[in-house]
N, C-alpha and C positions, 0 to 999 in steps of 0.2 A: 591506511592512516585516516583518522578521524578524532573533532576535538575535543573530546571528549571526556579533556578532563578543562576543559574554558567554559563557561558563560559564551552565547554566541544567538542575540537578537537575529540577525538575517541568518544562517542555518536554521535556527530552529519556526522563523514565517511561516512553512510551506506545512504546519504539525492543525494551523488554525482553520486551514481547509479542507481536514478530515472535522474538527467541530461545527465549520459551517455545515459538513454537507449531512453529517445527524438532523440539522433541524432540514433539513431539502428531503431526508429520506423520508421522514416522518410525514411531513407535506404532503411529499407524492408516491405515498407507501405504494397502490396499484401498481405505476409502471417500473418503483428500484425495489421493493420486497414483497412485493405480493408472490409475482413470478421469480422470484427469486428464494421462494418457501417451495413452492412449487416444485424446480428444476431441483433441491436441495429432496426435500421425498422421495422424489424420484427419481433420484441419485440410492436414495439408502435401502429402500423399498425392491429393487430390480440388487442391488447386491446383494440383502437376504435372500431374495430367491433361488438368486443363482450360485449363494452358502450351500442351500440347503439340498438343491440339484447334485452339487460338486462332491458334497461331502463333507463339508467342513466340521473346526473342530465346535465343539457347542462352545468352548473359550469367546473365538471368532462369533459366532454367532450370536453369542451373550454380548457382545461389543459393541457391532453396526447399532442398535438400538437406543446404546447409552452416546456412540455417537453423533447420532443425530436429536436425542432433545438437544447436545451442546450445542450442535448448529444451529441448531433451529428456536431456540433459546436468543442465546442472543447474537452468537456469533457472525451470522448472519447481518445482522445492520454494523457490526465493527469488518467486513471484509466489506460491506458494501461501500462503507463512508471512505474505506482508504479506497477503493477504485472510484469515487467518483472525487476525489480528491487529487485523484493521480491524474483523471482526467481531465482536471480545469489547470493545474498546475503542472504537470508530465517529469521529465527524470529529476528535478529537483525535489520532491514530493517523497520518490524512492532512496533518493541522498537523505534526508529527514529523518526517514525509517532505515537505514542505516546506520542514522548518530545514533538515535533515542537508543538504539537495543543495543550496542554499541557503550551504552554509561547502561543498562541495567543486567550486562552480563550473559544469561543467560537465552540464544535463541529459540531452545526450544521448551520453552517454558509457557505452561499457555494455565488459565482458571477457566472457573468454568461464565467468566464475561465477560472475556481478551481471550483470542486463538496467538499461539503462536507467535513467533518476531518471525522465524524464518518462513512458515506458512502464507504469513501477513506479506512477506516479501513477493513470492509466488503471485497471489495475488495483483499484488502494484505491474509486475514483471507483466503478465499477462494484460492486461487494458499498455503500456508500455507499446506491445510490439501491437496492438492492435491501431492499433495510433502511427504506426511507423514506423516506429522510434525502435526497433530490437534493436543496433547495435546500444543504444545505450540501458535498455536492459541488460544485453551482455556485459554489460563492465560493470553494473550496479552487482552484475553476479558473480564476479572476479572479485571485487571487493566482501561481497557477503566471506565468500569462500576462503577468504586471509583474515576475512573478521572472526571465522569458526574456529579456522586451523591456530587462531589462538585461543582459543575456551578450551579450557577442562571441556563444557559438554560435551553428550554425547548421545546423537538419536536416540531417544527410549522405547520400547520394542511398542507394535503397530502404528507410528509414527503415520508411516504410506498410507495406510487403512482408517487413519483418522485425517490427514488432511491429505484424500485425493488429489493427486494434478488435476488428473480431467475433470472430476466435478469444479477444481477451481477454476477451470478454464473456462467451463458453460456459465459458473456465474460473470463469471469477468464480460463472456459476449455480452451478457442479459443485462449488464450493470453500461456496458458501452452502450450499447444502441438505446435503451431507455433515457442516457444524457444524450443522444443523439435526438431522439423524436422528442425532450422536452424541451428542445433550442436550444442546449448551450453551448460555447464556444468553448473546443479540445485546445487546450495550449497551445495548439500547432499553426494554429490557426490565427493568432498573434502574439506568438512570442517573438514576435521579431520589434514587436513595438519599442519595444529596452526597459518599457514603467512595471510589464508585467513583476510580481513576485519569483515566479518558475524562472527569469532567464535571468534577474535579479541576482538570484539562490543560487543559480548552474553557477554564472561567474565568480562565483564569490568561491565555492567549490572549487574551484581552477585556480583561483588566487591563492586559496590555503592551499592549495596539493605543492600551490610555486613554493612558495615560502608562506612555510606556517611562522614563523621567526613575528614579520611584518602585515603578519593578518590586521591582529587591531585594529590598525590604523588604518588597512583596508576599508574593512565595515566598520567606520566609525564613518568616512570619507563616501561608501555605497549609499548604506541608509540615508545618508544628507539627500543625495545624489535623487534615492528611487520614493523619498521623500516630495523634493519640489516635484519630479515625472508628476508624479502624484494628484500633486495639487494643480501640476496644469492642467491635467488630463479632466481634472474635474472640473474645474474651470472653464471649459471648453464645452464640457456636456450639456 
């Protein structure tokens, strides 16, 4: 169950991490983008070579360079920003992605600029698992399965070759290590502080699932408390 029909400042906050990540990925291209592009090029080059060796149909072979173009034009940046945001924010970012997809309807829909929400979910889960949050990743996956059961959308043909799980895992490992090398603090290192967005949003989701009817009142109090804690932390730094 997701609050798709109501506005929520708190549950939407992790989306800001993705937008901030765009600036970081651009600034740190040698660490967060260039290695990712190398992985993607190698993956699809290998897929094309294997396809030819195994006598794949021309339709399958023709799809490989098309998928490569989608990945290397803009999708790789969106996946990288999701992964950096998940590194910073943790499971709360995965829940925010779930909430956003619930408002859009079709989890398999993509475009030339953005990959499918369902594939983005896989990338986020890869980061959570690398950070030791396999249980949270599984919980988000269960909610995604529930969402897809409610959706009339059907996974389109060629979807698994367009979004290979193994490629997403490789990209996630690259981005995760890049974040570590850049000295970013993973959400797991500071989530016990209570003032961070990730912890506050995770608690908000728990509150929403316990009692959706009283969530508005909970959120108002939680936002006030979060602002107060952030102000105190800022003054002490």
